[in-house]
C-alpha beads as a LAMMPS data file, in Angstrom:
LAMMPS data file: protein, C-alpha beads

229 atoms
228 bonds

1 atom types
1 bond types

-500.0 500.0 xlo xhi
-500.0 500.0 ylo yhi
-500.0 500.0 zlo zhi

Masses

1 110.0

Atoms # bond

1 1 1 0.054 0.075 -0.122
2 1 1 1.377 3.344 -1.251
3 1 1 -0.152 6.747 0.266
4 1 1 0.351 9.925 -1.170
5 1 1 0.447 13.076 0.305
6 1 1 0.062 16.499 -1.034
7 1 1 1.184 19.867 0.588
8 1 1 0.734 23.375 -1.261
9 1 1 3.640 25.200 0.713
10 1 1 7.145 24.061 2.205
11 1 1 5.953 25.333 5.469
12 1 1 3.415 22.827 5.968
13 1 1 5.713 20.262 4.202
14 1 1 8.422 20.842 6.913
15 1 1 5.970 19.967 9.701
16 1 1 5.471 16.938 8.388
17 1 1 8.318 15.499 6.671
18 1 1 10.104 15.200 9.872
19 1 1 8.260 12.059 10.426
20 1 1 8.844 10.327 7.612
21 1 1 11.912 7.974 7.304
22 1 1 13.124 8.868 3.857
23 1 1 14.194 6.906 1.393
24 1 1 14.315 8.671 -1.765
25 1 1 14.197 12.324 -3.190
26 1 1 13.544 13.392 -6.753
27 1 1 12.255 15.870 -9.209
28 1 1 9.318 15.292 -11.968
29 1 1 8.649 18.249 -13.952
30 1 1 10.359 20.426 -11.565
31 1 1 7.968 18.987 -8.535
32 1 1 9.998 17.616 -5.422
33 1 1 8.848 14.238 -4.099
34 1 1 10.105 12.516 -1.245
35 1 1 9.505 8.672 -0.735
36 1 1 9.995 6.485 2.631
37 1 1 7.886 4.985 5.372
38 1 1 5.881 5.996 8.478
39 1 1 5.213 3.057 10.671
40 1 1 4.339 0.267 7.973
41 1 1 2.942 2.564 5.461
42 1 1 4.807 3.415 2.217
43 1 1 4.401 7.197 1.778
44 1 1 4.991 9.620 -1.351
45 1 1 5.025 13.341 -0.351
46 1 1 4.481 15.987 -2.936
47 1 1 4.914 19.739 -2.911
48 1 1 2.264 21.085 -5.156
49 1 1 2.379 24.599 -4.948
50 1 1 -0.479 27.187 -4.362
51 1 1 -3.948 26.930 -6.423
52 1 1 -5.935 24.549 -8.153
53 1 1 -4.370 23.839 -11.525
54 1 1 -0.903 23.356 -9.440
55 1 1 -2.835 20.646 -7.075
56 1 1 -4.476 18.799 -9.581
57 1 1 -1.204 18.715 -12.172
58 1 1 0.683 17.216 -9.060
59 1 1 -2.179 14.648 -8.273
60 1 1 -2.312 13.358 -11.565
61 1 1 1.544 12.919 -11.473
62 1 1 1.152 10.731 -8.301
63 1 1 -1.253 8.861 -9.917
64 1 1 0.319 8.298 -13.262
65 1 1 3.761 7.661 -11.776
66 1 1 3.632 6.325 -8.140
67 1 1 0.845 3.506 -8.293
68 1 1 -0.656 5.413 -5.222
69 1 1 -3.448 3.992 -3.620
70 1 1 -5.285 6.688 -1.330
71 1 1 -4.112 10.238 -1.816
72 1 1 -4.507 12.771 1.436
73 1 1 -3.968 16.469 0.904
74 1 1 -2.946 18.319 4.319
75 1 1 -2.454 22.001 5.068
76 1 1 -3.829 25.087 6.649
77 1 1 -7.176 26.555 5.578
78 1 1 -9.095 29.614 6.633
79 1 1 -12.349 29.288 8.826
80 1 1 -15.390 30.848 7.142
81 1 1 -17.888 29.155 9.980
82 1 1 -18.202 30.470 13.603
83 1 1 -18.328 26.548 14.202
84 1 1 -14.548 26.368 13.797
85 1 1 -11.617 28.308 15.558
86 1 1 -7.967 28.919 14.949
87 1 1 -5.913 25.488 15.505
88 1 1 -9.190 23.256 15.081
89 1 1 -8.805 20.314 12.771
90 1 1 -11.448 20.214 9.630
91 1 1 -11.820 16.898 7.740
92 1 1 -13.639 17.302 4.674
93 1 1 -16.672 15.420 4.315
94 1 1 -17.238 17.019 0.542
95 1 1 -15.324 19.437 -0.901
96 1 1 -16.497 22.111 -3.680
97 1 1 -14.976 24.707 -5.736
98 1 1 -16.759 27.998 -4.405
99 1 1 -15.280 29.743 -7.664
100 1 1 -16.293 27.560 -10.174
101 1 1 -19.470 29.517 -11.991
102 1 1 -21.666 28.481 -14.949
103 1 1 -24.625 30.065 -13.549
104 1 1 -25.074 31.656 -16.794
105 1 1 -26.128 28.338 -18.516
106 1 1 -29.119 27.730 -15.305
107 1 1 -26.685 25.633 -13.349
108 1 1 -25.944 26.304 -9.071
109 1 1 -22.408 28.012 -8.281
110 1 1 -19.732 25.402 -7.962
111 1 1 -21.864 22.944 -10.242
112 1 1 -19.304 20.998 -12.826
113 1 1 -20.601 19.270 -15.706
114 1 1 -20.211 15.221 -15.167
115 1 1 -18.919 16.059 -11.255
116 1 1 -22.079 17.819 -9.810
117 1 1 -21.347 20.763 -7.155
118 1 1 -19.592 18.375 -3.850
119 1 1 -17.353 15.652 -3.974
120 1 1 -17.599 13.102 -1.384
121 1 1 -14.644 11.933 0.728
122 1 1 -13.959 8.099 0.895
123 1 1 -16.046 6.834 3.933
124 1 1 -12.992 4.279 5.100
125 1 1 -10.307 7.524 4.906
126 1 1 -12.904 9.556 6.793
127 1 1 -13.765 6.436 9.305
128 1 1 -9.933 5.764 10.135
129 1 1 -9.317 9.536 10.343
130 1 1 -12.378 9.685 13.294
131 1 1 -11.270 6.919 15.068
132 1 1 -7.623 8.196 15.536
133 1 1 -8.292 11.706 16.564
134 1 1 -6.373 12.206 19.859
135 1 1 -4.852 15.748 20.000
136 1 1 -5.729 17.349 23.027
137 1 1 -4.853 21.185 21.995
138 1 1 -7.524 21.699 19.191
139 1 1 -11.053 20.178 18.221
140 1 1 -12.090 17.923 15.594
141 1 1 -14.681 19.299 12.732
142 1 1 -16.194 17.604 9.935
143 1 1 -17.730 19.268 7.122
144 1 1 -17.634 20.926 3.948
145 1 1 -14.016 22.408 2.839
146 1 1 -14.243 24.902 -0.185
147 1 1 -11.760 25.699 -2.626
148 1 1 -10.873 28.629 -4.856
149 1 1 -7.995 30.473 -6.623
150 1 1 -8.103 33.279 -4.186
151 1 1 -7.047 34.026 -0.926
152 1 1 -10.297 34.589 0.767
153 1 1 -9.656 38.099 3.146
154 1 1 -13.104 40.104 3.209
155 1 1 -15.788 38.717 5.502
156 1 1 -18.460 39.390 3.002
157 1 1 -16.635 36.970 0.808
158 1 1 -16.367 34.226 3.523
159 1 1 -20.317 34.801 4.957
160 1 1 -21.601 34.115 0.879
161 1 1 -19.038 30.961 0.615
162 1 1 -20.448 29.536 4.184
163 1 1 -23.841 30.462 2.964
164 1 1 -23.924 29.278 -0.424
165 1 1 -21.776 25.746 -0.009
166 1 1 -22.463 25.224 4.057
167 1 1 -18.272 25.220 4.354
168 1 1 -16.609 25.199 7.598
169 1 1 -13.338 26.681 5.712
170 1 1 -11.622 27.788 2.414
171 1 1 -8.336 27.021 1.104
172 1 1 -7.116 26.942 -2.324
173 1 1 -6.312 23.247 -3.418
174 1 1 -8.771 20.497 -1.833
175 1 1 -11.328 20.411 -4.365
176 1 1 -9.377 19.984 -7.547
177 1 1 -7.561 17.276 -5.993
178 1 1 -10.871 15.746 -4.986
179 1 1 -12.039 16.227 -8.193
180 1 1 -8.953 14.336 -10.112
181 1 1 -9.145 11.617 -7.399
182 1 1 -12.718 11.280 -8.482
183 1 1 -12.396 11.299 -12.228
184 1 1 -9.217 8.899 -11.665
185 1 1 -11.202 6.300 -9.012
186 1 1 -8.650 6.728 -6.157
187 1 1 -9.893 7.395 -2.468
188 1 1 -8.686 10.576 -0.868
189 1 1 -8.781 12.499 1.935
190 1 1 -8.640 16.333 2.657
191 1 1 -7.856 17.218 6.271
192 1 1 -6.792 21.133 7.151
193 1 1 -6.264 23.062 10.054
194 1 1 -7.709 26.658 10.840
195 1 1 -4.622 29.398 10.823
196 1 1 -6.954 32.402 10.493
197 1 1 -10.593 33.832 9.752
198 1 1 -11.246 36.097 6.699
199 1 1 -11.942 39.560 8.438
200 1 1 -9.999 42.000 6.472
201 1 1 -6.856 41.690 8.473
202 1 1 -6.474 37.851 8.046
203 1 1 -3.212 38.263 6.574
204 1 1 -1.741 38.671 9.919
205 1 1 -3.341 36.140 11.552
206 1 1 -2.531 33.911 8.776
207 1 1 1.216 34.436 9.216
208 1 1 1.230 34.357 13.169
209 1 1 -0.700 30.796 13.336
210 1 1 0.791 29.367 9.984
211 1 1 3.751 27.187 11.665
212 1 1 1.202 26.591 14.678
213 1 1 -1.723 25.279 12.117
214 1 1 0.900 23.014 10.169
215 1 1 2.221 21.267 13.238
216 1 1 -1.100 20.389 14.306
217 1 1 -2.114 19.015 10.880
218 1 1 1.073 17.255 10.495
219 1 1 0.639 15.282 13.767
220 1 1 -3.008 14.395 13.671
221 1 1 -1.968 12.414 9.929
222 1 1 1.630 11.192 11.263
223 1 1 -0.962 9.294 14.066
224 1 1 -3.280 8.232 11.555
225 1 1 -1.121 6.524 9.500
226 1 1 0.748 4.956 12.173
227 1 1 -2.690 3.359 13.012
228 1 1 -3.261 2.432 9.043
229 1 1 -4.388 -0.524 8.027

Bonds

1 1 1 2
2 1 2 3
3 1 3 4
4 1 4 5
5 1 5 6
6 1 6 7
7 1 7 8
8 1 8 9
9 1 9 10
10 1 10 11
11 1 11 12
12 1 12 13
13 1 13 14
14 1 14 15
15 1 15 16
16 1 16 17
17 1 17 18
18 1 18 19
19 1 19 20
20 1 20 21
21 1 21 22
22 1 22 23
23 1 23 24
24 1 24 25
25 1 25 26
26 1 26 27
27 1 27 28
28 1 28 29
29 1 29 30
30 1 30 31
31 1 31 32
32 1 32 33
33 1 33 34
34 1 34 35
35 1 35 36
36 1 36 37
37 1 37 38
38 1 38 39
39 1 39 40
40 1 40 41
41 1 41 42
42 1 42 43
43 1 43 44
44 1 44 45
45 1 45 46
46 1 46 47
47 1 47 48
48 1 48 49
49 1 49 50
50 1 50 51
51 1 51 52
52 1 52 53
53 1 53 54
54 1 54 55
55 1 55 56
56 1 56 57
57 1 57 58
58 1 58 59
59 1 59 60
60 1 60 61
61 1 61 62
62 1 62 63
63 1 63 64
64 1 64 65
65 1 65 66
66 1 66 67
67 1 67 68
68 1 68 69
69 1 69 70
70 1 70 71
71 1 71 72
72 1 72 73
73 1 73 74
74 1 74 75
75 1 75 76
76 1 76 77
77 1 77 78
78 1 78 79
79 1 79 80
80 1 80 81
81 1 81 82
82 1 82 83
83 1 83 84
84 1 84 85
85 1 85 86
86 1 86 87
87 1 87 88
88 1 88 89
89 1 89 90
90 1 90 91
91 1 91 92
92 1 92 93
93 1 93 94
94 1 94 95
95 1 95 96
96 1 96 97
97 1 97 98
98 1 98 99
99 1 99 100
100 1 100 101
101 1 101 102
102 1 102 103
103 1 103 104
104 1 104 105
105 1 105 106
106 1 106 107
107 1 107 108
108 1 108 109
109 1 109 110
110 1 110 111
111 1 111 112
112 1 112 113
113 1 113 114
114 1 114 115
115 1 115 116
116 1 116 117
117 1 117 118
118 1 118 119
119 1 119 120
120 1 120 121
121 1 121 122
122 1 122 123
123 1 123 124
124 1 124 125
125 1 125 126
126 1 126 127
127 1 127 128
128 1 128 129
129 1 129 130
130 1 130 131
131 1 131 132
132 1 132 133
133 1 133 134
134 1 134 135
135 1 135 136
136 1 136 137
137 1 137 138
138 1 138 139
139 1 139 140
140 1 140 141
141 1 141 142
142 1 142 143
143 1 143 144
144 1 144 145
145 1 145 146
146 1 146 147
147 1 147 148
148 1 148 149
149 1 149 150
150 1 150 151
151 1 151 152
152 1 152 153
153 1 153 154
154 1 154 155
155 1 155 156
156 1 156 157
157 1 157 158
158 1 158 159
159 1 159 160
160 1 160 161
161 1 161 162
162 1 162 163
163 1 163 164
164 1 164 165
165 1 165 166
166 1 166 167
167 1 167 168
168 1 168 169
169 1 169 170
170 1 170 171
171 1 171 172
172 1 172 173
173 1 173 174
174 1 174 175
175 1 175 176
176 1 176 177
177 1 177 178
178 1 178 179
179 1 179 180
180 1 180 181
181 1 181 182
182 1 182 183
183 1 183 184
184 1 184 185
185 1 185 186
186 1 186 187
187 1 187 188
188 1 188 189
189 1 189 190
190 1 190 191
191 1 191 192
192 1 192 193
193 1 193 194
194 1 194 195
195 1 195 196
196 1 196 197
197 1 197 198
198 1 198 199
199 1 199 200
200 1 200 201
201 1 201 202
202 1 202 203
203 1 203 204
204 1 204 205
205 1 205 206
206 1 206 207
207 1 207 208
208 1 208 209
209 1 209 210
210 1 210 211
211 1 211 212
212 1 212 213
213 1 213 214
214 1 214 215
215 1 215 216
216 1 216 217
217 1 217 218
218 1 218 219
219 1 219 220
220 1 220 221
221 1 221 222
222 1 222 223
223 1 223 224
224 1 224 225
225 1 225 226
226 1 226 227
227 1 227 228
228 1 228 229
C-alpha cells in the first residue's frame, strides 16, 4: 500500500517530513517528491505549489507515476464558519470549488458538468481519521471544505461561501485534488487546520498561526498513518 500526500507550501511539508523515514528524493517536471515510510505505510510526499491547477497537476503525476492507493491532502485553511476556531482540525466530508461558475447556463454556483457541486470523501478514510483523532490542543470538525483560486480576506465573501455551500473553511487546493481523484477512482481525504478567519486583516493572523496550524495537522496525519491498515 502506498499513500500519496500533497502539500501546497513548504512550511506545511516541513512540519510533516520530520516524521518520514526518508528513502528517496527526486523531481518530476520540477515538482519535489519524497519517498519513505511512516510506521508500516509507504508514503510519497509531494510539494505541489499553491492553487487548483498546481494541485490537480501534482495529483495526476502521483496517480500516473507512483501507483498510489490513497491520496491525502493536508495543510492550513481559513475558517468561514463560527463553528471553527484557529487551531481546529477540519476533515472534509465533501469538497466544492466555490469559484466555479457556469450560472449563466442555469446551473448552481459550484456545479461542474459530469461531477456535480460536491465531491464526497472516501468513507473508509473518513472513518479511520475520526477513529484516530487524539490531539489535546484542538477540536475536530467534519464538514464541507471549499476551494478556490483566491485567498479569501474579506468577511463578506467568507459569509457568502459559508451561506452558499455550508462550508466550514476555505483554501486553494483540496477540491481540485478531489476532482482528479474522483475521475481516476482513487480514494482521497482532505485535512486542514484553521490558521485564520477572513476579516480584512487575516494575512497577519495567517502568518502568526501558520506554523502552529501546520504542526497540528502534521501530527494528526502522523498518528493516523501509524494506525493505518
